[in-house]
MIROPA-842277 format. One record per residue (C-alpha): y negated, x, z negated; residue in three letters. Coordinates in nm, 3 decimals. Layout:
py=Y&px=X&pz=Z&residuo=ALA $
...
END
This chain:
py=1.301&px=2.913&pz=-1.882&residuo=MET $
py=0.981&px=3.118&pz=-1.870&residuo=SER $
py=0.919&px=3.043&pz=-1.502&residuo=GLU $
py=0.964&px=2.670&pz=-1.559&residuo=SER $
py=0.665&px=2.672&pz=-1.791&residuo=LYS $
py=0.416&px=2.781&pz=-1.525&residuo=ALA $
py=0.322&px=2.424&pz=-1.441&residuo=ILE $
py=0.206&px=2.367&pz=-1.800&residuo=TRP $
py=-0.021&px=2.673&pz=-1.826&residuo=ASP $
py=-0.353&px=2.487&pz=-1.811&residuo=ASP $
py=-0.257&px=2.232&pz=-2.079&residuo=LEU $
py=-0.427&px=2.401&pz=-2.370&residuo=LEU $
py=-0.357&px=2.319&pz=-2.732&residuo=GLY $
py=-0.083&px=2.065&pz=-2.659&residuo=GLN $
py=0.240&px=2.240&pz=-2.767&residuo=PRO $
py=0.401&px=1.926&pz=-2.910&residuo=GLU $
py=0.333&px=1.716&pz=-2.600&residuo=ALA $
py=0.446&px=1.990&pz=-2.362&residuo=VAL $
py=0.763&px=2.050&pz=-2.564&residuo=ALA $
py=0.845&px=1.679&pz=-2.551&residuo=GLN $
py=0.808&px=1.665&pz=-2.174&residuo=LEU $
py=0.982&px=1.999&pz=-2.111&residuo=GLU $
py=1.280&px=1.857&pz=-2.298&residuo=LEU $
py=1.280&px=1.554&pz=-2.071&residuo=ALA $
py=1.264&px=1.778&pz=-1.764&residuo=VAL $
py=1.552&px=1.998&pz=-1.884&residuo=ARG $
py=1.774&px=1.692&pz=-1.932&residuo=HIS $
py=1.656&px=1.498&pz=-1.625&residuo=ARG $
py=2.005&px=1.499&pz=-1.475&residuo=ASP $
py=2.117&px=1.282&pz=-1.766&residuo=GLN $
py=1.833&px=1.040&pz=-1.694&residuo=GLY $
py=1.461&px=1.014&pz=-1.770&residuo=VAL $
py=1.291&px=0.726&pz=-1.947&residuo=HIS $
py=1.131&px=0.502&pz=-1.683&residuo=HIS $
py=0.783&px=0.467&pz=-1.841&residuo=ALA $
py=0.554&px=0.704&pz=-2.034&residuo=TRP $
py=0.210&px=0.662&pz=-2.189&residuo=LEU $
py=-0.014&px=0.969&pz=-2.226&residuo=MET $
py=-0.294&px=0.910&pz=-2.477&residuo=THR $
py=-0.576&px=1.126&pz=-2.603&residuo=GLY $
py=-0.956&px=1.153&pz=-2.618&residuo=PRO $
py=-1.171&px=1.264&pz=-2.321&residuo=PRO $
py=-1.109&px=1.627&pz=-2.237&residuo=GLY $
py=-0.762&px=1.636&pz=-2.390&residuo=SER $
py=-0.599&px=1.648&pz=-2.047&residuo=GLY $
py=-0.418&px=1.313&pz=-2.018&residuo=ARG $
py=-0.420&px=1.305&pz=-1.636&residuo=SER $
py=-0.345&px=1.677&pz=-1.609&residuo=ASN $
py=-0.041&px=1.629&pz=-1.831&residuo=LEU $
py=0.083&px=1.335&pz=-1.623&residuo=ALA $
py=0.047&px=1.531&pz=-1.298&residuo=HIS $
py=0.216&px=1.837&pz=-1.449&residuo=ALA $
py=0.505&px=1.625&pz=-1.575&residuo=PHE $
py=0.544&px=1.464&pz=-1.232&residuo=ALA $
py=0.545&px=1.804&pz=-1.062&residuo=ALA $
py=0.796&px=1.947&pz=-1.311&residuo=ALA $
py=1.033&px=1.652&pz=-1.266&residuo=LEU $
py=1.033&px=1.697&pz=-0.888&residuo=LEU $
py=1.052&px=2.078&pz=-0.887&residuo=CYS $
py=1.403&px=2.222&pz=-0.842&residuo=PRO $
py=1.318&px=2.484&pz=-1.107&residuo=ASP $
py=1.152&px=2.243&pz=-1.350&residuo=GLY $
py=0.792&px=2.338&pz=-1.278&residuo=GLY $
py=0.761&px=2.678&pz=-1.110&residuo=CYS $
py=0.416&px=2.591&pz=-0.960&residuo=SER $
py=0.487&px=2.794&pz=-0.643&residuo=VAL $
py=0.760&px=2.608&pz=-0.453&residuo=CYS $
py=0.684&px=2.362&pz=-0.173&residuo=LYS $
py=0.724&px=2.063&pz=-0.404&residuo=SER $
py=0.487&px=2.206&pz=-0.667&residuo=CYS $
py=0.227&px=2.309&pz=-0.409&residuo=VAL $
py=0.233&px=1.961&pz=-0.256&residuo=MET $
py=0.205&px=1.801&pz=-0.599&residuo=ALA $
py=-0.096&px=2.016&pz=-0.682&residuo=LYS $
py=-0.258&px=1.927&pz=-0.350&residuo=ALA $
py=-0.197&px=1.553&pz=-0.411&residuo=SER $
py=0.013&px=1.532&pz=-0.094&residuo=THR $
py=0.362&px=1.493&pz=-0.242&residuo=HIS $
py=0.528&px=1.186&pz=-0.085&residuo=PRO $
py=0.714&px=1.101&pz=-0.406&residuo=ASP $
py=0.400&px=1.086&pz=-0.624&residuo=ILE $
py=0.166&px=0.788&pz=-0.599&residuo=SER $
py=-0.157&px=0.788&pz=-0.798&residuo=VAL $
py=-0.387&px=0.499&pz=-0.886&residuo=LEU $
py=-0.725&px=0.640&pz=-0.984&residuo=SER $
py=-0.981&px=0.366&pz=-0.940&residuo=THR $
py=-1.339&px=0.433&pz=-0.838&residuo=GLU $
py=-1.445&px=0.104&pz=-0.996&residuo=LYS $
py=-1.519&px=-0.010&pz=-1.350&residuo=VAL $
py=-1.186&px=-0.194&pz=-1.368&residuo=VAL $
py=-0.853&px=-0.159&pz=-1.192&residuo=ILE $
py=-0.810&px=-0.471&pz=-0.982&residuo=SER $
py=-0.495&px=-0.679&pz=-0.965&residuo=ILE $
py=-0.472&px=-0.599&pz=-0.592&residuo=GLU $
py=-0.459&px=-0.226&pz=-0.665&residuo=GLU $
py=-0.179&px=-0.273&pz=-0.919&residuo=VAL $
py=0.015&px=-0.502&pz=-0.687&residuo=ARG $
py=0.002&px=-0.240&pz=-0.411&residuo=LYS $
py=0.124&px=0.032&pz=-0.645&residuo=LEU $
py=0.405&px=-0.191&pz=-0.771&residuo=VAL $
py=0.505&px=-0.265&pz=-0.412&residuo=ALA $
py=0.507&px=0.107&pz=-0.332&residuo=ASP $
py=0.726&px=0.172&pz=-0.634&residuo=SER $
py=1.009&px=-0.021&pz=-0.469&residuo=GLN $
py=1.057&px=0.254&pz=-0.210&residuo=PHE $
py=1.293&px=0.533&pz=-0.303&residuo=GLY $
py=1.216&px=0.904&pz=-0.323&residuo=ALA $
py=1.201&px=1.095&pz=0.004&residuo=SER $
py=1.213&px=1.457&pz=-0.114&residuo=MET $
py=1.329&px=1.464&pz=-0.473&residuo=GLY $
py=1.532&px=1.259&pz=-0.716&residuo=LYS $
py=1.244&px=1.053&pz=-0.855&residuo=PHE $
py=0.964&px=0.829&pz=-0.732&residuo=ARG $
py=0.672&px=0.878&pz=-0.970&residuo=ILE $
py=0.382&px=0.634&pz=-1.012&residuo=MET $
py=0.076&px=0.757&pz=-1.204&residuo=ILE $
py=-0.202&px=0.528&pz=-1.328&residuo=ILE $
py=-0.503&px=0.724&pz=-1.452&residuo=GLU $
py=-0.741&px=0.531&pz=-1.680&residuo=ASP $
py=-0.477&px=0.262&pz=-1.732&residuo=ALA $
py=-0.706&px=0.115&pz=-1.997&residuo=ASP $
py=-0.924&px=-0.011&pz=-1.709&residuo=ARG $
py=-0.665&px=-0.273&pz=-1.619&residuo=MET $
py=-0.760&px=-0.630&pz=-1.703&residuo=ILE $
py=-0.492&px=-0.850&pz=-1.862&residuo=GLU $
py=-0.381&px=-1.006&pz=-1.533&residuo=ARG $
py=-0.334&px=-0.661&pz=-1.380&residuo=SER $
py=-0.142&px=-0.545&pz=-1.686&residuo=SER $
py=0.093&px=-0.840&pz=-1.653&residuo=ASN $
py=0.172&px=-0.744&pz=-1.293&residuo=VAL $
py=0.257&px=-0.394&pz=-1.414&residuo=LEU $
py=0.462&px=-0.536&pz=-1.701&residuo=LEU $
py=0.703&px=-0.703&pz=-1.460&residuo=LYS $
py=0.757&px=-0.371&pz=-1.283&residuo=ALA $
py=0.825&px=-0.199&pz=-1.617&residuo=LEU $
py=1.076&px=-0.466&pz=-1.714&residuo=GLU $
py=1.287&px=-0.421&pz=-1.400&residuo=GLU $
py=1.213&px=-0.076&pz=-1.254&residuo=PRO $
py=1.404&px=0.042&pz=-0.947&residuo=PRO $
py=1.647&px=0.327&pz=-1.011&residuo=ALA $
py=1.469&px=0.662&pz=-1.004&residuo=GLY $
py=1.118&px=0.519&pz=-1.041&residuo=THR $
py=0.912&px=0.664&pz=-1.327&residuo=ILE $
py=0.576&px=0.528&pz=-1.441&residuo=TRP $
py=0.319&px=0.757&pz=-1.607&residuo=LEU $
py=0.022&px=0.577&pz=-1.765&residuo=LEU $
py=-0.289&px=0.749&pz=-1.904&residuo=CYS $
py=-0.525&px=0.591&pz=-2.158&residuo=ALA $
py=-0.751&px=0.698&pz=-2.447&residuo=PRO $
py=-0.530&px=0.527&pz=-2.706&residuo=SER $
py=-0.228&px=0.302&pz=-2.744&residuo=GLU $
py=-0.457&px=0.022&pz=-2.860&residuo=ALA $
py=-0.607&px=0.009&pz=-2.509&residuo=ASP $
py=-0.277&px=-0.122&pz=-2.369&residuo=MET $
py=-0.110&px=-0.460&pz=-2.413&residuo=LEU $
py=0.153&px=-0.466&pz=-2.692&residuo=PRO $
py=0.414&px=-0.576&pz=-2.438&residuo=THR $
py=0.348&px=-0.263&pz=-2.231&residuo=ILE $
py=0.340&px=-0.037&pz=-2.538&residuo=ARG $
py=0.688&px=-0.162&pz=-2.631&residuo=SER $
py=0.830&px=-0.041&pz=-2.301&residuo=ARG $
py=0.686&px=0.310&pz=-2.281&residuo=VAL $
py=0.765&px=0.642&pz=-2.442&residuo=ARG $
py=0.445&px=0.773&pz=-2.599&residuo=ARG $
py=0.298&px=1.120&pz=-2.571&residuo=VAL $
py=-0.010&px=1.188&pz=-2.784&residuo=GLY $
py=-0.264&px=1.458&pz=-2.704&residuo=LEU $
py=-0.541&px=1.608&pz=-2.913&residuo=LYS $
py=-0.866&px=1.787&pz=-2.835&residuo=VAL $
py=-0.805&px=2.164&pz=-2.843&residuo=PRO $
py=-1.010&px=2.380&pz=-3.078&residuo=ALA $
py=-1.328&px=2.543&pz=-2.948&residuo=VAL $
py=-1.174&px=2.885&pz=-3.007&residuo=GLU $
py=-0.869&px=2.794&pz=-2.797&residuo=GLU $
py=-1.086&px=2.681&pz=-2.505&residuo=VAL $
py=-1.291&px=2.999&pz=-2.529&residuo=ALA $
py=-0.978&px=3.216&pz=-2.523&residuo=ARG $
py=-0.852&px=3.033&pz=-2.214&residuo=LEU $
py=-1.180&px=3.089&pz=-2.030&residuo=LEU $
py=-1.176&px=3.457&pz=-2.118&residuo=ILE $
py=-0.811&px=3.513&pz=-2.023&residuo=ALA $
py=-0.780&px=3.284&pz=-1.722&residuo=ARG $
py=-1.126&px=3.296&pz=-1.566&residuo=ASP $
py=-1.261&px=3.629&pz=-1.687&residuo=GLY $
py=-1.561&px=3.468&pz=-1.857&residuo=ILE $
py=-1.775&px=3.681&pz=-2.087&residuo=ASP $
py=-1.675&px=3.618&pz=-2.449&residuo=ALA $
py=-2.020&px=3.509&pz=-2.571&residuo=LYS $
py=-2.065&px=3.266&pz=-2.282&residuo=LEU $
py=-1.709&px=3.137&pz=-2.322&residuo=ALA $
py=-1.768&px=3.045&pz=-2.686&residuo=HIS $
py=-2.105&px=2.888&pz=-2.601&residuo=GLN $
py=-1.973&px=2.658&pz=-2.328&residuo=VAL $
py=-1.656&px=2.576&pz=-2.521&residuo=ALA $
py=-1.876&px=2.440&pz=-2.798&residuo=ALA $
py=-2.125&px=2.269&pz=-2.565&residuo=GLU $
py=-1.844&px=2.095&pz=-2.375&residuo=SER $
py=-1.696&px=1.987&pz=-2.709&residuo=GLN $
py=-1.363&px=2.142&pz=-2.605&residuo=SER $
py=-1.346&px=1.959&pz=-2.273&residuo=HIS $
py=-1.167&px=2.229&pz=-2.072&residuo=ILE $
py=-1.281&px=2.119&pz=-1.728&residuo=GLY $
py=-1.643&px=2.085&pz=-1.834&residuo=MET $
py=-1.634&px=2.416&pz=-2.022&residuo=ALA $
py=-1.513&px=2.598&pz=-1.712&residuo=ARG $
py=-1.778&px=2.433&pz=-1.501&residuo=ARG $
py=-2.056&px=2.530&pz=-1.740&residuo=LEU $
py=-1.919&px=2.883&pz=-1.759&residuo=ALA $
py=-1.907&px=2.930&pz=-1.383&residuo=THR $
py=-2.226&px=2.746&pz=-1.281&residuo=SER $
py=-2.570&px=2.859&pz=-1.393&residuo=HIS $
py=-2.711&px=2.543&pz=-1.233&residuo=GLU $
py=-2.482&px=2.320&pz=-1.442&residuo=ALA $
py=-2.592&px=2.497&pz=-1.761&residuo=ARG $
py=-2.958&px=2.464&pz=-1.659&residuo=SER $
py=-2.920&px=2.093&pz=-1.591&residuo=ARG $
py=-2.757&px=2.039&pz=-1.929&residuo=ARG $
py=-3.030&px=2.232&pz=-2.109&residuo=ARG $
py=-3.299&px=2.035&pz=-1.927&residuo=GLU $
py=-3.128&px=1.710&pz=-2.027&residuo=THR $
py=-3.156&px=1.795&pz=-2.395&residuo=LEU $
py=-3.507&px=1.940&pz=-2.382&residuo=LEU $
py=-3.626&px=1.631&pz=-2.195&residuo=THR $
py=-3.499&px=1.413&pz=-2.480&residuo=ALA $
py=-3.671&px=1.623&pz=-2.747&residuo=LEU $
py=-4.000&px=1.600&pz=-2.557&residuo=ALA $
py=-4.016&px=1.219&pz=-2.549&residuo=ILE $
py=-4.321&px=1.109&pz=-2.751&residuo=ASN $
py=-4.422&px=0.782&pz=-2.587&residuo=GLY $
py=-4.326&px=0.509&pz=-2.342&residuo=VAL $
py=-4.454&px=0.699&pz=-2.037&residuo=THR $
py=-4.256&px=1.011&pz=-2.117&residuo=SER $
py=-3.954&px=0.791&pz=-2.196&residuo=ALA $
py=-3.965&px=0.636&pz=-1.848&residuo=VAL $
py=-4.012&px=0.978&pz=-1.690&residuo=ASN $
py=-3.719&px=1.111&pz=-1.891&residuo=ALA $
py=-3.495&px=0.828&pz=-1.768&residuo=ALA $
py=-3.580&px=0.903&pz=-1.406&residuo=GLU $
py=-3.516&px=1.273&pz=-1.463&residuo=ARG $
py=-3.178&px=1.206&pz=-1.630&residuo=TRP $
py=-3.069&px=0.990&pz=-1.339&residuo=LEU $
py=-3.174&px=1.261&pz=-1.095&residuo=ASP $
py=-2.981&px=1.522&pz=-1.297&residuo=ILE $
py=-2.671&px=1.298&pz=-1.297&residuo=ALA $
py=-2.689&px=1.262&pz=-0.920&residuo=LYS $
py=-2.735&px=1.634&pz=-0.860&residuo=LYS $
py=-2.456&px=1.716&pz=-1.103&residuo=ASP $
py=-2.223&px=1.465&pz=-0.936&residuo=ALA $
py=-2.308&px=1.600&pz=-0.592&residuo=GLU $
py=-2.235&px=1.958&pz=-0.697&residuo=ALA $
py=-1.912&px=1.859&pz=-0.871&residuo=LEU $
py=-1.772&px=1.650&pz=-0.588&residuo=THR $
py=-1.869&px=1.903&pz=-0.322&residuo=ALA $
py=-1.671&px=2.179&pz=-0.493&residuo=ASP $
py=-1.373&px=1.953&pz=-0.561&residuo=ARG $
py=-1.376&px=1.802&pz=-0.210&residuo=ASP $
py=-1.363&px=2.147&pz=-0.051&residuo=LEU $
py=-1.083&px=2.258&pz=-0.281&residuo=GLU $
py=-0.877&px=1.947&pz=-0.204&residuo=GLU $
py=-0.936&px=1.978&pz=0.171&residuo=ARG $
py=-0.834&px=2.343&pz=0.173&residuo=ASN $
py=-0.524&px=2.264&pz=-0.033&residuo=ALA $
py=-0.423&px=1.986&pz=0.207&residuo=MET $
py=-0.477&px=2.208&pz=0.512&residuo=LEU $
py=-0.264&px=2.476&pz=0.346&residuo=LYS $
py=0.027&px=2.233&pz=0.297&residuo=THR $
py=-0.010&px=2.135&pz=0.664&residuo=MET $
py=0.012&px=2.500&pz=0.764&residuo=GLY $
py=-0.339&px=2.500&pz=0.909&residuo=ILE $
py=-0.565&px=2.801&pz=0.860&residuo=GLN $
py=-0.940&px=2.756&pz=0.786&residuo=PRO $
py=-1.129&px=2.695&pz=1.111&residuo=GLY $
py=-0.823&px=2.585&pz=1.307&residuo=GLU $
py=-0.820&px=2.248&pz=1.483&residuo=THR $
py=-0.635&px=1.970&pz=1.300&residuo=VAL $
py=-0.362&px=1.817&pz=1.520&residuo=PRO $
py=-0.408&px=1.448&pz=1.605&residuo=ASN $
py=-0.091&px=1.345&pz=1.420&residuo=ASN $
py=-0.235&px=1.485&pz=1.095&residuo=LEU $
py=-0.591&px=1.356&pz=1.124&residuo=LYS $
py=-0.505&px=1.024&pz=0.958&residuo=ALA $
py=-0.399&px=1.203&pz=0.637&residuo=ASP $
py=-0.720&px=1.405&pz=0.635&residuo=LEU $
py=-0.929&px=1.094&pz=0.695&residuo=LYS $
py=-0.759&px=0.914&pz=0.406&residuo=ALA $
py=-0.846&px=1.207&pz=0.180&residuo=LEU $
py=-1.211&px=1.199&pz=0.291&residuo=GLU $
py=-1.240&px=0.823&pz=0.231&residuo=GLU $
py=-1.102&px=0.865&pz=-0.118&residuo=GLY $
py=-1.351&px=1.144&pz=-0.182&residuo=GLN $
py=-1.640&px=0.920&pz=-0.078&residuo=LYS $
py=-1.532&px=0.652&pz=-0.324&residuo=ARG $
py=-1.501&px=0.914&pz=-0.596&residuo=ARG $
py=-1.855&px=1.038&pz=-0.529&residuo=ALA $
py=-1.992&px=0.694&pz=-0.614&residuo=THR $
py=-1.814&px=0.687&pz=-0.947&residuo=ARG $
py=-1.908&px=1.049&pz=-1.019&residuo=SER $
py=-2.273&px=0.949&pz=-1.068&residuo=VAL $
py=-2.170&px=0.700&pz=-1.337&residuo=ARG $
py=-1.949&px=0.963&pz=-1.498&residuo=ASP $
py=-2.242&px=1.207&pz=-1.483&residuo=GLY $
py=-2.462&px=0.963&pz=-1.672&residuo=ILE $
py=-2.196&px=0.924&pz=-1.938&residuo=ASP $
py=-2.175&px=1.303&pz=-1.966&residuo=ARG $
py=-2.550&px=1.314&pz=-2.025&residuo=ILE $
py=-2.510&px=1.058&pz=-2.302&residuo=LEU $
py=-2.228&px=1.261&pz=-2.459&residuo=VAL $
py=-2.452&px=1.569&pz=-2.451&residuo=ASP $
py=-2.733&px=1.371&pz=-2.614&residuo=LEU $
py=-2.493&px=1.261&pz=-2.887&residuo=LEU $
py=-2.414&px=1.627&pz=-2.954&residuo=SER $
py=-2.786&px=1.707&pz=-2.971&residuo=LEU $
py=-2.870&px=1.447&pz=-3.234&residuo=TYR $
py=-2.548&px=1.521&pz=-3.418&residuo=ARG $
py=-2.685&px=1.876&pz=-3.455&residuo=ASP $
py=-3.023&px=1.743&pz=-3.570&residuo=VAL $
py=-2.855&px=1.528&pz=-3.834&residuo=LEU $
py=-2.637&px=1.819&pz=-3.947&residuo=SER $
py=-2.949&px=2.026&pz=-4.014&residuo=VAL $
py=-3.121&px=1.736&pz=-4.190&residuo=GLN $
py=-2.838&px=1.676&pz=-4.434&residuo=ILE $
py=-2.752&px=2.047&pz=-4.466&residuo=ALA $
py=-2.398&px=1.993&pz=-4.340&residuo=ALA $
py=-2.177&px=2.297&pz=-4.341&residuo=ASP $
py=-2.088&px=2.276&pz=-3.972&residuo=ALA $
py=-2.170&px=2.500&pz=-3.674&residuo=PRO $
py=-2.417&px=2.367&pz=-3.420&residuo=LEU $
py=-2.277&px=2.249&pz=-3.089&residuo=ILE $
py=-2.600&px=2.348&pz=-2.916&residuo=ASN $
py=-2.664&px=2.682&pz=-3.084&residuo=GLU $
py=-2.885&px=2.792&pz=-2.792&residuo=GLU $
py=-3.138&px=2.528&pz=-2.897&residuo=LEU $
py=-3.123&px=2.600&pz=-3.269&residuo=ALA $
py=-3.500&px=2.650&pz=-3.291&residuo=GLY $
py=-3.589&px=2.321&pz=-3.125&residuo=GLN $
py=-3.320&px=2.139&pz=-3.321&residuo=ILE $
py=-3.455&px=2.274&pz=-3.649&residuo=GLY $
py=-3.811&px=2.171&pz=-3.560&residuo=GLU $
py=-3.698&px=1.818&pz=-3.472&residuo=THR $
py=-3.495&px=1.796&pz=-3.790&residuo=ALA $
py=-3.799&px=1.887&pz=-4.001&residuo=ARG $
py=-4.035&px=1.646&pz=-3.827&residuo=SER $
py=-3.807&px=1.339&pz=-3.836&residuo=THR $
py=-3.588&px=1.164&pz=-4.090&residuo=SER $
py=-3.209&px=1.135&pz=-4.108&residuo=PRO $
py=-3.245&px=0.756&pz=-4.079&residuo=ALA $
py=-3.430&px=0.785&pz=-3.748&residuo=SER $
py=-3.170&px=1.031&pz=-3.618&residuo=THR $
py=-2.892&px=0.787&pz=-3.702&residuo=ILE $
py=-3.083&px=0.518&pz=-3.512&residuo=GLN $
py=-3.098&px=0.748&pz=-3.211&residuo=LYS $
py=-2.724&px=0.813&pz=-3.230&residuo=LEU $
py=-2.664&px=0.437&pz=-3.242&residuo=ASP $
py=-2.892&px=0.385&pz=-2.941&residuo=ALA $
py=-2.699&px=0.645&pz=-2.739&residuo=ILE $
py=-2.367&px=0.488&pz=-2.834&residuo=ALA $
py=-2.501&px=0.149&pz=-2.724&residuo=GLN $
py=-2.620&px=0.298&pz=-2.395&residuo=ALA $
py=-2.267&px=0.424&pz=-2.326&residuo=ARG $
py=-2.132&px=0.074&pz=-2.378&residuo=ILE $
py=-2.392&px=-0.076&pz=-2.144&residuo=ARG $
py=-2.319&px=0.182&pz=-1.875&residuo=ILE $
py=-1.948&px=0.105&pz=-1.908&residuo=ASP $
py=-2.029&px=-0.264&pz=-1.858&residuo=ARG $
py=-2.204&px=-0.181&pz=-1.531&residuo=ASN $
py=-2.561&px=-0.251&pz=-1.643&residuo=VAL $
py=-2.811&px=-0.096&pz=-1.401&residuo=ARG $
py=-2.831&px=0.279&pz=-1.464&residuo=ASP $
py=-3.208&px=0.325&pz=-1.472&residuo=LEU $
py=-3.259&px=0.020&pz=-1.695&residuo=MET $
py=-3.014&px=0.160&pz=-1.952&residuo=VAL $
py=-3.172&px=0.505&pz=-1.945&residuo=LEU $
py=-3.528&px=0.371&pz=-1.975&residuo=GLU $
py=-3.432&px=0.162&pz=-2.277&residuo=SER $
py=-3.261&px=0.465&pz=-2.430&residuo=LEU $
py=-3.562&px=0.687&pz=-2.362&residuo=GLY $
py=-3.786&px=0.449&pz=-2.556&residuo=VAL $
py=-3.538&px=0.456&pz=-2.845&residuo=SER $
py=-3.546&px=0.835&pz=-2.852&residuo=LEU $
py=-3.921&px=0.867&pz=-2.897&residuo=ARG $
py=-4.013&px=1.116&pz=-3.166&residuo=THR $
py=-4.133&px=0.943&pz=-3.481&residuo=LYS $
py=-4.271&px=1.126&pz=-3.780&residuo=ALA $
py=-4.066&px=1.111&pz=-4.098&residuo=SER $
END
């Protein structure tokens, strides 16, 4: 069974979840439960787990990662896998209806037709009810994989019809070891970015492999510590928004190229070769989806900035109360210590609350710059 585990290699620190799904794959000939819910905090790998499970179910060898089925699954071109990954704040009822309609068609290559909903918690109640009907009477061979931060984010009626798979955030040390072994990252840098990403594997790898990404993150934090008035708060907000846009642009550009190359590979087209007319529609569909993702990436970049700011003031508070915990942002230990000495724990807690509130407002689609300007004012340095 060693080869069958290849598809799970990047799912770090999730032995219980992987074991549960491997068991389902091994016994798929006896039937597979028709609906699964993958839950876990950001960075735990909910979507990665769902895609790996889908690939393993469709692979003749249970997840070899190198056969045609696995390569197509990895390139997001497998005809038996449909994915709903909205670029909007909520998943609309129209999007769910379309996916439900698609689920009625049988598999074309493998035994199963697999429907994945990433960020299933973004469904409003009406959309969830449309999905519920599909879960109550699923066509034979159709499997639904839902991803959400927690079970509480889903309607009780949906929770009662799914098999649950819980994920956890891997330890910093585990993420560092993965970066060292898989990506050849220097040990010191691997531990630094594993901590700074707060064990988010994708973000840790990005920080490890991009000096620009690390520089933007450092500037984000230093900009916050330098806010001492309304003018600098407004300037900080504009700078954060610019950083989010540049970060999103860099992230989507790399991912877009990787996806395009992967699709061309599955089509049997070498880099630089002309794409045949009968395949251009597939490539265009990919490009349109990438454009929609770019829009959402800016919003995700802003949220990442807010998460980084939470880590910064968490470190400040840890120093202030002499907590026995390692700093997330060890590279800024000097600046963190200075801020901790010049401000009070109460003011730091107020800043943490302000950042948490900003995340809620961003999630509710309040104008980006307005949220960041208000936050900047709240983060002004005040003497203790």
